C-alpha positions as CSV (number, residue, x, y, z in Angstrom):
1,M,8.6,-12.1,-10.2
2,F,9.8,-13.8,-13.4
3,F,7.1,-14.8,-15.9
4,D,7.4,-17.8,-18.2
5,P,3.8,-19.1,-18.0
6,P,2.9,-21.5,-16.6
7,N,6.2,-21.2,-14.7
8,Y,6.7,-18.3,-12.3
9,V,9.8,-17.5,-10.2
10,V,9.5,-15.4,-7.1
11,G,12.3,-13.8,-5.1
12,E,16.0,-13.2,-5.6
13,V,16.3,-15.4,-8.7
14,A,13.6,-13.4,-10.4
15,L,15.4,-10.2,-9.4
16,Q,18.7,-11.3,-10.9
17,S,16.7,-12.2,-14.1
18,T,16.2,-8.5,-14.7
19,L,19.8,-8.6,-16.1
20,T,19.2,-11.3,-18.6
21,D,15.5,-11.1,-19.4
22,P,14.1,-7.8,-18.0
23,A,11.0,-7.9,-20.2
24,S,9.9,-11.0,-18.3
25,V,10.2,-9.6,-14.8
26,V,7.6,-7.6,-12.9
27,Q,8.4,-5.6,-9.7
28,F,6.6,-3.2,-7.3
29,V,3.1,-4.6,-8.0
30,K,1.9,-3.5,-4.5
31,R,1.8,0.1,-5.7
32,F,-0.9,-0.7,-8.2
33,M,-3.2,-2.8,-6.0
34,G,-6.8,-1.4,-6.4
35,V,-5.8,0.9,-9.3
36,K,-8.7,0.8,-11.8
37,E,-7.9,-0.8,-15.1
38,H,-4.1,-1.1,-14.4
39,R,-2.7,-4.1,-16.3
40,I,0.7,-5.7,-16.3
41,H,1.7,-6.5,-19.9
42,I,4.4,-9.2,-19.7
43,A,5.4,-12.5,-21.4
44,G,2.8,-12.0,-24.1
45,G,-0.1,-11.7,-21.7
46,S,-2.0,-9.1,-19.7
47,Y,-2.4,-9.6,-16.0
48,S,-4.0,-7.8,-13.1
49,P,-2.1,-6.8,-9.9
50,E,-4.3,-9.2,-8.0
51,F,-3.1,-12.1,-10.1
52,V,0.6,-11.3,-9.6
53,S,0.1,-10.8,-5.9
54,S,-1.7,-14.2,-5.7
55,L,1.3,-15.9,-7.2
56,I,3.5,-14.3,-4.6
57,L,1.2,-15.4,-1.9
58,R,1.2,-18.9,-3.3
59,K,4.9,-18.9,-3.0
60,V,4.8,-17.8,0.6
61,V,2.2,-20.6,1.3
62,Q,4.4,-23.2,-0.3
63,E,7.4,-22.2,1.8
64,A,5.3,-22.2,5.0
65,Q,3.9,-25.6,4.2
66,D,7.4,-27.0,3.6
67,E,8.6,-25.6,6.9
68,L,5.5,-26.7,8.9
69,G,5.0,-30.0,7.2
70,E,1.2,-29.4,7.0
71,P,-1.3,-27.6,4.7
72,V,-1.8,-23.8,5.1
73,T,-5.3,-22.7,4.2
74,Q,-5.9,-19.6,6.3
75,A,-3.9,-16.3,6.6
76,V,-3.7,-12.9,8.1
77,I,-2.5,-10.5,5.4
78,T,-0.9,-7.1,6.1
79,V,-1.5,-3.9,4.2
80,P,-0.2,-0.3,4.5
81,A,-2.3,1.6,7.0
82,Y,-3.4,4.2,4.5
83,F,-4.8,1.7,1.9
84,T,-8.2,2.6,0.6
85,E,-11.1,0.1,0.4
86,A,-10.2,-0.5,-3.3
87,Q,-6.7,-1.4,-2.3
88,R,-7.8,-3.6,0.6
89,H,-10.4,-5.3,-1.6
90,A,-7.8,-6.0,-4.2
91,T,-5.4,-7.5,-1.6
92,Y,-8.2,-9.6,-0.1
93,E,-9.1,-10.9,-3.6
94,A,-5.5,-11.8,-4.2
95,G,-5.6,-13.9,-1.0
96,Q,-8.7,-15.6,-2.2
97,L,-7.2,-16.3,-5.6
98,A,-4.3,-17.9,-3.9
99,G,-6.7,-20.3,-2.2
100,L,-6.6,-18.7,1.2
101,N,-9.3,-18.0,3.7
102,V,-8.3,-14.5,4.7
103,L,-9.1,-14.3,8.5
104,R,-8.0,-10.7,8.9
105,M,-6.5,-7.8,7.1
106,I,-4.2,-6.0,9.5
107,N,-2.3,-2.7,9.0
108,E,1.5,-3.1,8.7
109,P,2.4,-0.7,11.5
110,T,-0.1,-2.4,13.8
111,A,1.5,-5.7,13.0
112,A,4.9,-4.2,13.7
113,A,3.6,-2.9,17.0
114,L,2.4,-6.3,17.9
115,S,5.8,-7.7,17.3
116,F,7.4,-4.9,19.2
117,G,4.9,-4.3,22.0
118,V,3.9,-7.7,23.3
119,S,7.1,-8.1,25.1
120,R,7.2,-4.5,26.4
121,R,4.0,-4.1,28.3
122,G,3.7,-1.6,31.1
123,T,3.1,2.1,31.2
124,R,0.8,3.6,28.6
125,R,2.8,5.3,25.8
126,N,2.5,6.6,22.3
127,I,4.8,5.0,19.6
128,L,5.3,6.4,16.1
129,F,6.1,3.9,13.4
130,Y,8.0,5.2,10.3
131,A,7.5,2.4,7.8
132,R,9.3,2.6,4.4
133,G,9.5,-0.5,2.3
134,G,10.7,-1.0,-1.3
135,G,7.6,0.4,-2.8
136,T,5.5,2.3,-0.2
137,F,5.7,4.6,2.8
138,D,3.4,5.1,5.7
139,V,3.5,6.5,9.3
140,T,1.3,5.5,12.2
141,I,0.9,6.5,15.8
142,L,-0.3,3.8,18.2
143,E,-1.1,3.9,21.8
144,I,0.3,0.9,23.6
145,D,-1.2,0.1,27.0
146,N,-0.9,-2.9,29.3
147,D,-2.9,-5.3,27.1
148,S,-4.0,-3.2,24.1
149,L,-2.8,-1.5,20.9
150,N,-4.9,1.3,19.5
151,V,-4.3,3.3,16.4
152,I,-4.4,7.1,16.9
153,A,-3.5,8.4,13.4
154,V,-2.3,7.2,10.0
155,G,-0.9,8.5,6.8
156,G,1.1,7.4,3.8
157,D,2.1,7.6,0.2
158,P,2.5,4.7,-2.3
159,H,5.2,6.6,-4.2
160,L,7.7,7.3,-1.4
161,G,9.2,3.9,-1.0
162,G,12.8,2.7,-1.6
163,K,12.2,2.5,-5.3
164,D,11.8,6.2,-5.5
165,F,15.2,6.8,-3.9
166,D,16.7,4.2,-6.3
167,D,15.2,6.2,-9.2
168,R,17.1,9.3,-8.1
169,I,20.3,7.4,-8.1
170,M,19.6,6.1,-11.5
171,N,19.0,9.6,-12.8
172,F,22.2,10.7,-11.2
173,I,24.1,8.0,-12.9
174,E,22.6,8.9,-16.3
175,D,23.5,12.6,-15.8
176,E,27.1,11.6,-14.8
177,L,27.4,9.4,-17.9
178,K,26.3,12.2,-20.1
179,E,28.5,14.9,-18.5
180,K,31.7,12.9,-18.1
181,Y,31.5,10.3,-20.9
182,Q,29.2,12.0,-23.4
183,F,27.1,8.8,-23.2
184,E,23.4,9.4,-24.0
185,M,21.2,6.7,-22.4
186,E,18.8,5.1,-24.8
187,A,15.8,2.9,-24.2
188,D,17.4,-0.4,-23.1
189,A,15.6,-2.6,-20.7
190,G,18.7,-4.6,-19.9
191,L,20.8,-1.5,-19.1
192,E,18.0,-0.1,-17.0
193,A,17.7,-3.3,-15.0
194,E,21.4,-3.3,-14.4
195,L,21.3,0.4,-13.3
196,R,18.4,-0.4,-10.9
197,L,20.2,-3.3,-9.2
198,K,23.4,-1.2,-8.9
199,A,21.5,1.8,-7.6
200,E,19.8,-0.3,-4.9
201,A,23.2,-1.9,-4.0
202,A,24.8,1.6,-3.7
203,K,22.0,2.9,-1.5
204,R,22.4,-0.1,0.9
205,Q,26.2,0.4,1.0
206,L,25.8,4.1,1.8
207,T,24.2,3.1,5.1
208,A,27.7,2.2,6.4
209,R,29.9,4.1,4.0
210,Q,30.4,7.7,3.0
211,S,31.2,7.0,-0.7
212,V,30.4,4.1,-3.1
213,P,31.8,3.5,-6.6
214,I,29.3,2.4,-9.2
215,T,30.9,0.7,-12.2
216,L,29.3,-0.5,-15.4
217,K,30.0,-1.0,-19.1
218,V,28.3,1.3,-21.6
219,K,27.9,0.3,-25.2
220,R,29.6,2.4,-28.0
221,T,29.0,1.9,-31.6
222,M,32.2,2.5,-33.6
223,A,33.2,2.5,-37.3
224,A,34.9,-0.7,-38.4
225,G,35.9,-0.8,-42.0
226,A,32.9,-0.5,-44.2
227,G,30.5,-1.1,-41.2
228,T,30.2,-0.6,-37.5
229,M,30.9,-2.6,-34.4
230,D,29.7,-2.4,-30.8
231,T,32.3,-2.1,-28.1
232,F,31.7,-1.9,-24.3
233,I,33.6,0.7,-22.3
234,P,34.0,0.4,-18.5
235,V,33.0,3.5,-16.7
236,R,32.9,4.5,-13.0
237,V,30.6,6.9,-11.2
238,E,31.2,8.0,-7.6
239,L,28.2,8.4,-5.4
240,T,28.7,10.0,-2.0
241,R,26.3,10.1,0.9
242,E,26.3,13.9,0.6
243,I,25.2,13.7,-3.1
244,F,22.6,11.0,-2.3
245,D,21.1,13.1,0.5
246,S,21.0,16.1,-1.9
247,I,19.3,14.4,-4.8
248,T,16.7,12.8,-2.5
249,A,16.1,15.8,-0.2
250,D,12.7,16.5,-1.5
251,L,11.5,12.9,-1.0
252,L,12.7,13.1,2.6
253,T,10.9,16.4,3.0
254,R,7.7,14.8,1.8
255,T,7.9,12.2,4.5
256,E,8.5,14.9,7.1
257,L,5.4,16.7,5.9
258,M,3.5,13.5,6.3
259,L,4.8,13.1,9.8
260,E,3.6,16.6,10.7
261,S,0.2,15.8,9.2
262,V,-0.2,12.6,11.2
263,M,1.0,14.4,14.4
264,G,-1.7,17.0,13.7
265,Q,-4.4,14.3,13.3
266,A,-3.4,12.9,16.7
267,N,-3.2,16.3,18.3
268,L,0.2,15.4,19.7
269,S,3.6,17.0,19.9
270,W,6.9,15.1,19.8
271,S,7.1,15.3,23.6
272,D,4.1,13.0,23.6
273,I,5.9,10.3,21.6
274,S,7.7,7.8,23.8
275,E,9.5,5.9,21.0
276,T,10.0,6.2,17.3
277,L,10.4,2.9,15.4
278,C,11.8,2.5,11.9
279,V,10.2,-0.4,10.0
280,G,11.1,-1.7,6.5
281,G,14.5,-2.1,4.8
282,S,14.6,1.5,3.4
283,S,14.2,3.0,6.9
284,R,17.9,2.0,7.4
285,M,19.1,5.1,5.5
286,P,21.1,7.4,7.8
287,M,19.1,10.4,6.5
288,V,15.9,8.9,7.9
289,R,17.4,8.4,11.3
290,D,19.0,11.8,11.3
291,M,15.7,13.5,10.4
292,L,13.8,11.6,13.1
293,T,16.4,12.4,15.6
294,R,16.2,16.1,14.7
295,L,12.4,16.1,15.0
296,S,12.0,14.0,18.1
297,G,15.1,14.8,20.0
298,R,16.0,11.2,20.4
299,R,17.5,8.4,18.2
300,P,14.8,6.2,16.6
301,L,14.9,2.5,17.1
302,L,15.5,0.1,14.2
303,H,13.3,-2.8,15.3
304,D,13.8,-5.9,13.2
305,P,12.9,-3.9,10.1
306,D,12.7,-6.7,7.6
307,E,10.6,-9.3,9.6
308,C,8.7,-7.5,12.3
309,V,5.6,-7.0,10.1
310,A,5.5,-10.7,9.2
311,K,6.0,-11.7,12.9
312,G,3.2,-9.3,14.0
313,A,0.9,-10.9,11.4
314,A,1.7,-14.3,12.9
315,L,0.9,-13.0,16.4
316,Q,-2.4,-11.6,15.1
317,A,-3.2,-15.1,13.7
318,A,-2.3,-16.7,17.0
319,L,-4.7,-14.3,18.8
320,I,-7.5,-15.0,16.4
321,V,-7.3,-18.8,16.9
322,K,-6.7,-18.2,20.6
323,D,-3.3,-19.9,20.8
324,D,-2.7,-20.3,24.6
325,T,1.1,-19.8,24.1
326,V,0.4,-16.1,23.2
327,A,-0.7,-13.7,25.9
328,E,-4.0,-11.9,25.0
329,V,-3.6,-8.5,23.4
330,N,-6.5,-6.3,22.3
331,V,-5.7,-5.0,18.9
332,G,-7.7,-1.9,17.9
333,H,-8.2,-1.4,14.2
334,V,-9.5,1.9,12.7
335,L,-11.0,3.2,9.5
336,A,-8.2,4.8,7.5
337,H,-10.3,7.2,5.5
338,S,-13.6,9.0,6.1
339,L,-16.8,7.7,4.5
340,G,-19.4,10.0,3.0
341,V,-22.1,10.5,0.4
342,A,-22.7,13.0,-2.3
343,T,-25.3,15.6,-1.5
344,V,-26.9,18.4,-3.4
345,K,-27.6,21.7,-1.7
346,D,-28.4,25.0,-3.5
347,G,-27.5,23.4,-6.8
348,R,-24.0,22.4,-5.7
349,T,-22.7,18.9,-5.0
350,A,-20.6,18.3,-1.9
351,I,-19.5,15.2,0.0
352,E,-21.0,14.9,3.5
353,H,-19.0,12.6,5.8
354,V,-21.0,10.1,7.7
355,I,-18.1,8.2,9.5
356,P,-14.8,10.1,10.2
357,S,-11.4,8.6,9.7
358,L,-9.8,6.8,12.6
359,T,-13.2,5.5,13.9
360,A,-12.6,2.3,15.8
361,L,-13.5,-0.9,13.9
362,P,-15.9,-2.6,13.7
363,C,-18.4,0.3,13.5
364,A,-21.8,1.3,12.3
365,Q,-23.0,4.9,12.0
366,S,-26.0,6.5,10.3
367,R,-27.1,10.0,9.3
368,E,-30.6,11.3,8.5
369,G,-31.8,14.5,6.8
370,Y,-31.4,13.4,3.2
371,T,-34.2,13.8,0.7
372,T,-35.0,14.1,-3.0
373,T,-34.1,17.1,-5.2
374,F,-36.9,16.8,-7.8
375,D,-40.6,16.4,-7.7
376,N,-41.9,12.9,-8.2
377,Q,-38.6,11.1,-8.1
378,N,-38.8,7.3,-8.4
379,S,-35.4,6.6,-7.0
380,V,-32.4,8.3,-5.4
381,Q,-28.8,7.4,-6.4
382,I,-26.5,6.9,-3.4
383,R,-22.9,7.8,-4.3
384,V,-20.3,6.7,-1.7
385,Y,-17.0,8.4,-1.3
386,E,-13.9,7.5,0.7
387,G,-11.6,10.4,1.7
388,E,-11.4,13.7,3.5
389,S,-12.3,16.3,0.9
390,T,-15.9,17.7,0.6
391,D,-15.3,18.4,-3.1
392,P,-16.2,15.5,-5.4
393,N,-13.7,16.8,-8.0
394,A,-10.9,16.0,-5.6
395,Y,-11.6,12.2,-6.0
396,S,-9.8,11.3,-9.2
397,N,-11.3,7.8,-9.2
398,G,-14.8,9.0,-8.3
399,P,-17.1,7.2,-5.9
400,I,-16.1,3.8,-4.5
401,G,-19.7,2.6,-4.8
402,I,-23.0,3.6,-6.4
403,F,-26.5,2.1,-5.7
404,N,-30.1,3.2,-5.9
405,L,-32.9,3.5,-3.4
406,D,-36.5,3.1,-4.5
407,V,-38.5,6.1,-3.2
408,N,-41.9,5.3,-4.6
409,P,-44.6,6.4,-4.3
410,P,-43.7,9.7,-6.1
411,R,-43.8,12.7,-3.8
412,P,-42.9,16.4,-3.9
413,K,-39.1,17.2,-3.7
414,G,-37.8,17.4,-0.1
415,Q,-40.6,15.3,1.3
416,P,-39.1,11.8,1.5
417,K,-37.0,11.3,4.7
418,I,-33.9,9.3,3.8
419,S,-31.1,8.0,6.1
420,V,-27.8,6.5,5.1
421,E,-25.8,4.0,7.2
422,F,-22.3,2.6,6.9
423,R,-21.2,-0.6,8.5
424,C,-17.5,-1.5,8.6
425,D,-16.0,-4.8,9.8
426,E,-12.6,-5.4,11.3
427,N,-11.0,-5.7,7.9
428,G,-12.3,-2.4,6.8
429,R,-14.9,-3.9,4.4
430,I,-17.8,-1.5,3.9
431,T,-21.5,-2.1,3.7
432,A,-23.7,0.9,2.8
433,L,-27.4,1.0,3.5
434,A,-30.0,3.7,2.5
435,R,-33.6,3.7,4.0
436,D,-36.8,5.7,3.2
437,R,-38.0,6.5,6.7
438,D,-41.6,7.0,5.5
439,T,-42.1,3.8,3.6
440,G,-39.5,1.6,5.3
441,K,-37.9,0.6,1.9
442,E,-34.2,-0.2,2.1
443,S,-31.4,-0.7,-0.3
444,R,-27.9,-1.9,0.7
445,S,-24.6,-2.8,-1.0
446,L,-21.4,-4.4,0.0
447,I,-19.5,-1.7,-1.7
448,A,-19.1,-2.7,-5.4
449,L,-16.0,-1.0,-6.4
450,T,-16.1,1.2,-9.4
451,G,-14.4,-0.6,-12.2
452,A,-14.5,-3.9,-10.3
453,R,-13.3,-6.9,-12.3
454,S,-15.7,-9.2,-14.0
455,D,-16.5,-12.8,-12.9
456,S,-15.1,-14.1,-16.1
457,E,-11.8,-12.4,-15.5
458,V,-11.5,-13.7,-12.0
459,E,-12.4,-17.2,-13.2
460,N,-9.8,-17.0,-16.0
461,E,-7.1,-16.1,-13.5
462,A,-8.2,-18.9,-11.2
463,M,-7.7,-21.3,-14.1
464,L,-4.3,-19.9,-14.8
465,L,-3.4,-20.4,-11.1
466,S,-4.5,-24.0,-11.2
467,S,-1.8,-24.8,-13.7
468,A,0.9,-22.5,-12.4
469,V,4.3,-23.9,-11.3
470,I,5.7,-21.5,-8.8
471,S,9.3,-21.6,-7.6
């Protein structure tokens, strides 16, 4: 996106602007959704990822309205399957900022499965979705039956998208320039933007070719009389598919390890997978298809990789509003990460999981047996964690929510009987509730994310959006 407040440009024109005004362009904002305190400093301002995403959504809404000839006020928004509550909340908030009533948040592989599966009903089968977009990567196994889609296992990494492969090409070009032309790259936003565009173009061309030349002009400062002058020298770097595979081998290995982890979650072997589908533009890379062929014993399918997620979201919207032109499909959503609370036993703090990951949504589960750790406590702090580890130190961002339960009247430690309950809706939004079983006192919280943005910040962004001109 190109920033020139109050004017904002989204899409290909903004991408090309990286060559002429790279300091005014922001990319890959999806990676930072829900990241505490992350700010985008651009065009003399400081913006949240939610604000940038809301501008993009506004652009999508404008195009939809132009195509349909009527207002668009509601939406189904897709997110990577492994997104945490913080990331989902940030995405939901971006939709609200854009003026949308967000009907449902749906996982991208589930959306892709809707697009793929509604016309292929029949025998029950397991389908693995290998989804790699420009910024993120995730893998999901779904069970597709006659009239239902159910998630079995999910996994992902926000730093295994196409950008990370482009970065390796950029590093290779820099190394080649240094070795062959003795050119030392300096901090230059314009040159970096040019390198990124050419790296991405080379990656795409290597899908069909074995070798791609990358040409650019590097600046040399030369003596000229009593002073100096800049001259630009054309250089050429040859990138072969073999080199590309080599410099990105560890990235591909990380996706393979993720595949193994997800297969283990599902307790499945490759013989249990009926089809493997590649989703997202970056899944076109031959190395991806070769790896999946080696692991599964069959060639994966490249199913409408650029549009299948959007089409699946549209189908989900049609199902929600009960459009009679779309056959009914039961879409099963699951909790991507376990939910638990911090407990203290024998002086040590550990996370005890209340709801395990992959529990079908919506859901509600409770657990009893909690109590106080000191005599005459007036309150108990409930610290909510999202993830699989029992070690609180493994959570770099800490708890996703904190609230207190009144346990008056004061009693000896260990006497109050406390239960904790989690309720999750179909969008994965979490409500936590704690109850003193003896007194009946309750405390509940729609998880207030640690580091959540202030009302004044949200209001300020809404005001900026009201005057924004988006093209």
